[in-house]
FISE-824916 format. One line per 10 residues: number of its first residue (from 1); for each residue x, y, z of N, C-alpha, C, O, CB. Coordinates in Angstrom, 2 decimals, always signed. Glycine has a CB too. Layout:
<pts>
NUM	X:Y:Z:X:Y:Z:X:Y:Z:X:Y:Z:X:Y:Z ~ ...
</pts>
This chain:
<pts>
1	-40.35:+30.91:+25.09:-40.87:+29.99:+24.10:-41.07:+28.58:+24.67:-42.06:+27.92:+24.38:-39.94:+29.94:+22.90 ~ -40.12:+28.14:+25.48:-40.20:+26.81:+26.05:-41.41:+26.64:+26.98:-42.06:+25.60:+26.91:-38.92:+26.50:+26.81 ~ -41.74:+27.61:+27.85:-42.94:+27.44:+28.68:-44.22:+27.30:+27.86:-45.10:+26.52:+28.21:-43.08:+28.62:+29.61 ~ -44.33:+28.05:+26.78:-45.51:+27.94:+25.92:-45.58:+26.57:+25.26:-46.66:+26.00:+25.12:-45.51:+29.04:+24.85 ~ -44.44:+26.05:+24.87:-44.39:+24.72:+24.25:-44.77:+23.64:+25.26:-45.52:+22.72:+24.93:-42.99:+24.45:+23.67 ~ -44.26:+23.74:+26.48:-44.62:+22.77:+27.51:-46.09:+22.84:+27.87:-46.74:+21.81:+28.04:-43.78:+23.01:+28.75 ~ -46.62:+24.06:+27.98:-48.04:+24.22:+28.28:-48.90:+23.60:+27.19:-49.88:+22.92:+27.49:-48.38:+25.70:+28.44 ~ -48.54:+23.82:+25.95:-49.28:+23.23:+24.82:-49.23:+21.71:+24.88:-50.24:+21.03:+24.67:-48.72:+23.74:+23.48 ~ -48.05:+21.17:+25.16:-47.90:+19.72:+25.24:-48.77:+19.14:+26.35:-49.46:+18.14:+26.14:-46.43:+19.34:+25.47 ~ -48.75:+19.76:+27.54:-49.54:+19.27:+28.66:-51.03:+19.33:+28.38:-51.77:+18.41:+28.74:-49.23:+20.07:+29.91
11	-51.48:+20.40:+27.74:-52.91:+20.52:+27.44:-53.36:+19.48:+26.42:-54.45:+18.91:+26.54:-53.22:+21.93:+26.92 ~ -52.52:+19.23:+25.41:-52.86:+18.19:+24.42:-52.87:+16.82:+25.09:-53.74:+16.00:+24.81:-51.85:+18.22:+23.23 ~ -51.91:+16.57:+25.96:-51.85:+15.30:+26.67:-53.07:+15.13:+27.58:-53.63:+14.03:+27.67:-50.56:+15.20:+27.48 ~ -53.47:+16.20:+28.27:-54.66:+16.13:+29.13:-55.91:+15.83:+28.32:-56.75:+15.03:+28.73:-54.84:+17.45:+29.91 ~ -56.03:+16.47:+27.16:-57.19:+16.21:+26.30:-57.19:+14.76:+25.83:-58.25:+14.12:+25.80:-57.18:+17.16:+25.08 ~ -56.02:+14.22:+25.46:-55.94:+12.83:+24.99:-56.32:+11.86:+26.11:-57.03:+10.88:+25.86:-54.52:+12.52:+24.48 ~ -55.86:+12.11:+27.32:-56.20:+11.24:+28.45:-57.71:+11.29:+28.72:-58.34:+10.25:+28.92:-55.41:+11.65:+29.72 ~ -58.29:+12.49:+28.72:-59.72:+12.64:+28.96:-60.54:+11.97:+27.86:-61.57:+11.35:+28.15:-60.09:+14.13:+29.06 ~ -60.11:+12.07:+26.62:-60.83:+11.44:+25.51:-60.76:+9.92:+25.63:-61.75:+9.23:+25.37:-60.24:+11.89:+24.15 ~ -59.61:+9.39:+26.01:-59.47:+7.95:+26.18:-60.38:+7.44:+27.30:-61.07:+6.43:+27.14:-58.01:+7.59:+26.48
21	-60.38:+8.14:+28.42:-61.24:+7.73:+29.55:-62.71:+7.81:+29.15:-63.49:+6.95:+29.55:-60.97:+8.62:+30.79 ~ -63.09:+8.81:+28.39:-64.47:+8.92:+27.94:-64.85:+7.73:+27.04:-65.94:+7.17:+27.20:-64.69:+10.25:+27.18 ~ -63.98:+7.36:+26.13:-64.27:+6.21:+25.25:-64.37:+4.92:+26.06:-65.25:+4.09:+25.80:-63.18:+6.08:+24.18 ~ -63.48:+4.73:+27.02:-63.53:+3.53:+27.86:-64.81:+3.52:+28.69:-65.45:+2.48:+28.81:-62.28:+3.45:+28.77 ~ -65.17:+4.65:+29.26:-66.40:+4.72:+30.07:-67.64:+4.45:+29.22:-68.56:+3.78:+29.68:-66.51:+6.09:+30.74 ~ -67.66:+4.96:+27.99:-68.80:+4.72:+27.11:-68.92:+3.23:+26.78:-70.02:+2.68:+26.79:-68.67:+5.54:+25.81 ~ -67.80:+2.60:+26.48:-67.81:+1.17:+26.20:-68.25:+0.37:+27.42:-69.02:-0.59:+27.30:-66.43:+0.70:+25.73 ~ -67.77:+0.76:+28.59:-68.16:+0.08:+29.83:-69.65:+0.23:+30.09:-70.30:-0.73:+30.50:-67.36:+0.62:+31.02 ~ -70.19:+1.41:+29.87:-71.62:+1.64:+30.07:-72.45:+0.81:+29.09:-73.47:+0.24:+29.47:-71.96:+3.13:+29.92 ~ -72.02:+0.74:+27.85:-72.75:-0.06:+26.86:-72.71:-1.54:+27.21:-73.73:-2.23:+27.13:-72.17:+0.17:+25.46
31	-71.53:-2.04:+27.59:-71.43:-3.45:+27.96:-72.27:-3.77:+29.20:-72.92:-4.81:+29.26:-69.96:-3.83:+28.21 ~ -72.25:-2.87:+30.17:-73.04:-3.09:+31.38:-74.53:-3.06:+31.08:-75.29:-3.85:+31.64:-72.70:-2.04:+32.44 ~ -74.96:-2.16:+30.20:-76.38:-2.10:+29.83:-76.82:-3.37:+29.10:-77.91:-3.88:+29.34:-76.65:-0.86:+28.95 ~ -75.98:-3.86:+28.20:-76.31:-5.09:+27.48:-76.35:-6.27:+28.45:-77.24:-7.12:+28.37:-75.29:-5.36:+26.36 ~ -75.38:-6.32:+29.36:-75.37:-7.41:+30.35:-76.61:-7.35:+31.24:-77.22:-8.38:+31.53:-74.11:-7.34:+31.22 ~ -76.96:-6.17:+31.66:-78.11:-6.00:+32.54:-79.42:-6.32:+31.81:-80.35:-6.87:+32.40:-78.15:-4.58:+33.10 ~ -79.50:-5.97:+30.53:-80.72:-6.23:+29.76:-80.97:-7.72:+29.59:-82.12:-8.14:+29.47:-80.63:-5.57:+28.39 ~ -79.91:-8.51:+29.59:-80.09:-9.95:+29.42:-80.01:-10.70:+30.75:-79.88:-11.92:+30.78:-79.03:-10.50:+28.47 ~ -80.10:-9.95:+31.86:-80.15:-10.59:+33.17:-78.82:-10.70:+33.87:-78.72:-11.36:+34.91:-80.74:-11.93:+33.04 ~ -77.77:-10.08:+33.32:-76.44:-10.16:+33.92:-76.18:-9.06:+34.93:-77.08:-8.32:+35.32:-75.40:-10.11:+32.84
41	-74.94:-8.97:+35.34:-74.51:-8.03:+36.37:-73.87:-6.80:+35.74:-72.95:-6.93:+34.93:-73.52:-8.71:+37.33 ~ -74.33:-5.60:+36.09:-73.73:-4.39:+35.52:-72.35:-4.08:+36.07:-71.71:-3.13:+35.62:-74.64:-3.21:+35.76 ~ -71.86:-4.87:+37.05:-70.54:-4.64:+37.61:-69.42:-4.92:+36.61:-68.26:-4.64:+36.88:-70.34:-5.50:+38.84 ~ -69.77:-5.47:+35.46:-68.79:-5.69:+34.40:-68.14:-4.36:+33.99:-67.02:-4.35:+33.48:-69.44:-6.37:+33.18 ~ -68.84:-3.26:+34.21:-68.29:-1.94:+33.86:-67.07:-1.61:+34.70:-66.11:-1.03:+34.18:-69.36:-0.86:+34.04 ~ -67.08:-1.96:+35.98:-65.92:-1.69:+36.83:-64.68:-2.40:+36.31:-63.60:-1.82:+36.24:-66.19:-2.13:+38.27 ~ -64.84:-3.67:+35.94:-63.71:-4.45:+35.44:-63.17:-3.88:+34.14:-61.96:-3.79:+33.95:-64.12:-5.90:+35.25 ~ -64.06:-3.49:+33.24:-63.63:-2.94:+31.96:-62.87:-1.63:+32.14:-61.82:-1.43:+31.52:-64.83:-2.71:+31.05 ~ -63.38:-0.74:+32.98:-62.68:+0.53:+33.22:-61.35:+0.28:+33.90:-60.35:+0.92:+33.57:-63.55:+1.48:+34.09 ~ -61.32:-0.64:+34.85:-60.08:-0.93:+35.56:-59.01:-1.50:+34.64:-57.84:-1.12:+34.74:-60.34:-1.89:+36.70
51	-59.39:-2.39:+33.75:-58.42:-3.01:+32.85:-57.97:-2.07:+31.72:-56.83:-2.14:+31.28:-59.00:-4.27:+32.25 ~ -58.86:-1.20:+31.26:-58.53:-0.36:+30.10:-57.99:+1.01:+30.47:-57.20:+1.58:+29.71:-59.73:-0.18:+29.26 ~ -58.38:+1.55:+31.62:-57.94:+2.90:+31.99:-57.77:+3.02:+33.49:-58.00:+4.09:+34.05:-58.93:+3.94:+31.49 ~ -57.37:+1.95:+34.14:-57.29:+1.93:+35.60:-56.39:+3.00:+36.19:-56.77:+3.65:+37.17:-56.81:+0.62:+36.04 ~ -55.21:+3.21:+35.63:-54.27:+4.19:+36.17:-54.67:+5.62:+35.82:-54.16:+6.57:+36.41:-52.87:+3.91:+35.66 ~ -55.56:+5.78:+34.87:-55.96:+7.11:+34.42:-57.24:+7.60:+35.07:-57.66:+8.73:+34.83:-56.12:+7.12:+32.93 ~ -57.88:+6.74:+35.89:-59.16:+7.10:+36.49:-59.14:+6.92:+38.00:-58.29:+6.21:+38.54:-60.28:+6.27:+35.89 ~ -60.08:+7.57:+38.65:-60.33:+7.35:+40.07:-61.81:+7.62:+40.32:-62.48:+8.23:+39.49:-59.42:+8.26:+40.98 ~ -62.30:+7.18:+41.45:-63.71:+7.39:+41.83:-64.68:+6.94:+40.74:-65.60:+7.68:+40.38:-63.95:+8.85:+42.15 ~ -64.50:+5.75:+40.24:-65.39:+5.20:+39.21:-66.68:+4.75:+39.88:-66.66:+4.00:+40.85:-64.72:+4.02:+38.45
61	-67.80:+5.22:+39.36:-69.10:+4.80:+39.86:-69.96:+4.30:+38.70:-69.90:+4.82:+37.59:-69.81:+5.96:+40.59 ~ -70.75:+3.28:+38.99:-71.68:+2.72:+38.01:-73.05:+2.74:+38.66:-73.27:+2.14:+39.71:-71.26:+1.25:+37.57 ~ -73.99:+3.45:+38.01:-75.36:+3.56:+38.54:-76.34:+2.94:+37.55:-76.70:+3.57:+36.55:-75.73:+5.05:+38.81 ~ -76.77:+1.70:+37.81:-77.75:+1.07:+36.92:-79.17:+1.42:+37.34:-79.43:+1.64:+38.52:-77.56:-0.45:+36.91 ~ -80.07:+1.46:+36.38:-81.49:+1.60:+36.66:-82.26:+0.76:+35.65:-81.79:+0.53:+34.53:-81.95:+3.11:+36.61 ~ -83.43:+0.31:+36.06:-84.19:-0.60:+35.21:-85.67:-0.23:+35.26:-86.22:+0.04:+36.32:-83.99:-2.07:+35.65 ~ -86.29:-0.22:+34.10:-87.74:-0.10:+34.00:-88.25:-1.39:+33.35:-87.47:-2.32:+33.14:-88.16:+1.18:+33.17 ~ -89.51:-1.44:+33.05:-90.05:-2.67:+32.46:-89.57:-2.89:+31.03:-89.48:-4.03:+30.58:-91.56:-2.62:+32.48 ~ -89.26:-1.81:+30.31:-88.87:-1.94:+28.91:-87.41:-1.62:+28.62:-86.91:-1.98:+27.55:-89.71:-1.05:+28.09 ~ -86.71:-0.96:+29.55:-85.38:-0.48:+29.23:-84.49:-0.48:+30.47:-84.95:-0.28:+31.60:-85.45:+0.93:+28.63
71	-83.19:-0.71:+30.24:-82.21:-0.55:+31.31:-81.31:+0.62:+30.95:-81.10:+0.92:+29.77:-81.38:-1.87:+31.52 ~ -80.78:+1.26:+31.96:-79.90:+2.40:+31.77:-78.74:+2.28:+32.74:-78.92:+1.92:+33.90:-80.67:+3.74:+31.97 ~ -77.55:+2.58:+32.27:-76.35:+2.53:+33.10:-75.59:+3.84:+32.91:-75.30:+4.25:+31.79:-75.45:+1.29:+32.75 ~ -75.28:+4.49:+34.04:-74.49:+5.72:+34.02:-73.14:+5.41:+34.65:-73.07:+4.94:+35.78:-75.22:+6.89:+34.80 ~ -72.06:+5.67:+33.90:-70.71:+5.47:+34.40:-70.05:+6.83:+34.55:-70.04:+7.63:+33.62:-69.88:+4.54:+33.44 ~ -69.51:+7.08:+35.75:-68.81:+8.34:+36.02:-67.41:+8.01:+36.53:-67.21:+7.02:+37.23:-69.60:+9.21:+37.06 ~ -66.45:+8.87:+36.17:-65.08:+8.67:+36.63:-64.35:+10.01:+36.63:-64.61:+10.88:+35.80:-64.33:+7.65:+35.74 ~ -63.43:+10.15:+37.56:-62.53:+11.30:+37.57:-61.31:+10.94:+36.74:-60.81:+9.82:+36.80:-62.12:+11.70:+39.02 ~ -60.84:+11.91:+35.96:-59.72:+11.69:+35.06:-58.43:+12.18:+35.73:-58.43:+13.19:+36.43:-59.94:+12.42:+33.71 ~ -57.35:+11.44:+35.51:-56.04:+11.81:+36.02:-55.68:+13.22:+35.53:-55.88:+13.54:+34.35:-54.96:+10.79:+35.57
81	-55.17:+14.03:+36.42:-54.78:+15.40:+36.04:-53.33:+15.42:+35.60:-52.43:+15.22:+36.42:-55.00:+16.38:+37.22 ~ -53.09:+15.65:+34.32:-51.74:+15.81:+33.80:-51.28:+17.23:+34.06:-50.13:+17.47:+34.42:-51.69:+15.48:+32.28 ~ -52.18:+18.16:+33.88:-51.91:+19.58:+34.12:-52.65:+19.96:+35.40:-53.86:+19.75:+35.48:-52.36:+20.48:+32.90 ~ -51.96:+20.51:+36.40:-52.57:+20.67:+37.73:-53.54:+21.84:+37.88:-53.61:+22.44:+38.95:-51.50:+20.83:+38.72 ~ -54.27:+22.16:+36.86:-55.28:+23.21:+36.95:-56.62:+22.62:+36.53:-56.74:+22.02:+35.46:-54.90:+24.44:+36.07 ~ -57.63:+22.79:+37.37:-58.97:+22.30:+37.05:-59.12:+20.84:+37.41:-58.17:+20.15:+37.77:-59.26:+22.50:+35.58 ~ -60.34:+20.39:+37.31:-60.62:+18.97:+37.53:-61.36:+18.46:+36.30:-62.14:+19.18:+35.67:-61.46:+18.75:+38.84 ~ -61.10:+17.23:+35.98:-61.68:+16.63:+34.79:-62.45:+15.39:+35.21:-61.90:+14.52:+35.89:-60.59:+16.30:+33.72 ~ -63.69:+15.30:+34.80:-64.48:+14.11:+35.07:-65.29:+13.76:+33.83:-65.53:+14.59:+32.95:-65.41:+14.32:+36.29 ~ -65.70:+12.51:+33.79:-66.43:+11.98:+32.65:-67.68:+11.31:+33.17:-67.63:+10.57:+34.15:-65.56:+10.98:+31.83
91	-68.81:+11.57:+32.52:-70.07:+10.90:+32.83:-70.74:+10.53:+31.51:-71.00:+11.38:+30.67:-71.01:+11.82:+33.71 ~ -71.02:+9.25:+31.36:-71.67:+8.77:+30.13:-72.85:+7.87:+30.52:-72.87:+7.28:+31.60:-70.66:+7.99:+29.23 ~ -73.81:+7.78:+29.62:-75.01:+6.97:+29.83:-75.22:+6.04:+28.64:-75.00:+6.44:+27.50:-76.25:+7.86:+30.06 ~ -75.64:+4.83:+28.92:-75.99:+3.89:+27.86:-77.32:+3.23:+28.22:-77.60:+2.99:+29.39:-74.87:+2.80:+27.65 ~ -78.12:+2.95:+27.20:-79.42:+2.32:+27.39:-79.53:+1.09:+26.49:-78.91:+1.02:+25.43:-80.58:+3.33:+27.10 ~ -80.33:+0.14:+26.94:-80.58:-1.06:+26.14:-81.99:-1.55:+26.44:-82.46:-1.41:+27.58:-79.52:-2.18:+26.43 ~ -82.68:-2.11:+25.46:-84.02:-2.67:+25.71:-83.90:-3.96:+26.51:-82.95:-4.73:+26.34:-84.78:-2.92:+24.38 ~ -84.87:-4.19:+27.39:-84.90:-5.41:+28.19:-85.30:-6.57:+27.28:-86.27:-6.48:+26.54:-85.88:-5.28:+29.39 ~ -84.54:-7.65:+27.37:-84.86:-8.82:+26.57:-86.02:-9.56:+27.23:-85.99:-9.87:+28.42:-83.63:-9.75:+26.42 ~ -87.05:-9.85:+26.42:-88.22:-10.57:+26.91:-88.57:-11.66:+25.93:-88.42:-11.49:+24.72:-89.43:-9.62:+27.13
101	-89.04:-12.76:+26.46:-89.55:-13.82:+25.61:-91.03:-13.63:+25.40:-91.79:-13.53:+26.37:-89.25:-15.22:+26.22 ~ -91.44:-13.57:+24.16:-92.88:-13.44:+23.82:-93.27:-14.70:+23.06:-92.74:-14.97:+21.98:-93.18:-12.13:+22.96 ~ -94.21:-15.48:+23.61:-94.62:-16.71:+22.92:-95.18:-16.39:+21.53:-95.71:-15.31:+21.29:-95.67:-17.46:+23.75 ~ -95.06:-17.34:+20.63:-95.47:-17.16:+19.24:-96.91:-16.68:+19.09:-97.14:-15.77:+18.29:-95.30:-18.47:+18.49 ~ -97.90:-17.23:+19.80:-99.29:-16.76:+19.61:-99.50:-15.31:+20.01:-100.43:-14.67:+19.51:-100.24:-17.63:+20.39 ~ -98.66:-14.78:+20.89:-98.84:-13.42:+21.36:-98.05:-12.39:+20.55:-98.19:-11.18:+20.79:-98.44:-13.33:+22.80 ~ -97.25:-12.84:+19.61:-96.45:-11.91:+18.80:-97.32:-11.21:+17.77:-98.28:-11.79:+17.27:-95.29:-12.66:+18.11 ~ -96.98:-9.97:+17.45:-97.78:-9.24:+16.44:-97.58:-9.78:+15.05:-98.19:-9.27:+14.11:-97.45:-7.78:+16.46
</pts>
């Protein structure tokens, strides 16, 4: 009975850690996309992930891309393994429109 209880506890804990890292990565991607859309640096995502889930993640990567109308940021991270079976990783994407100034006569 005790092994089944421990296994259940570890699996629930692994799910909670993975869910937390996913939420932090999503927030980091959104903040980086907003920063990039207004001319800022998408590296803000690294700082956010490090401060919010630094001990729970490894191999954090931020891949920004930009077109004329939209910016996109993909944040990927490996999740700490609580249970030593399998590997857990998180990949999220956020998009934001590029901020542009349109003079009054040219506005629709």
